[in-house]
Steps between C-alpha positions, in 0.01 A plus 500: 500500500715217630222246530538244218122466468462874445773491238334209320167683507664815364670313217177315422309829482774640279487199267119525480529871417757418230273235348203735505711778347625275223140405424410871470796563270422194290135604467605848393738361238241257364234774479742733325603226255136424418420867447810549284413198285149631440618855433785391274274268301244776447772743394648252254158437347439874464844556345453218249153633410628854437398639159814706446862516606426832678225334707722202573784723621262701721363181656853369554608828663197501730562136588864566588414802717226316689718193540787698648261671739347166603839339565619803697185492714536126553867532598406767754217285635728196532769707671249629754355152552846352549586767756171435682556124507860537615397732782229257609737203494772684688247635752443149633867424555656563838733794543864413562569435864745744653747361750 
């Protein structure tokens, strides 16, 4: 790929893929943040409404376990999404020219 027009097209496709990928990642982060806010608010309300310390501690434990699971799943999802986006962006770029 020595033609400048082909290189410009490749870099344009790569930039478009990067922009699209960033939009996917941003959407994922915003959705996760919204879900976390709703879940955390509900958990806080339930904890504050607990009738006993035992109930409060059980709710807090359940909240912590589910929160750790949710963040682990989200980190995995973001890692996979980032790998996917990077592969797509790099797939549009020309391979190095051998001499």
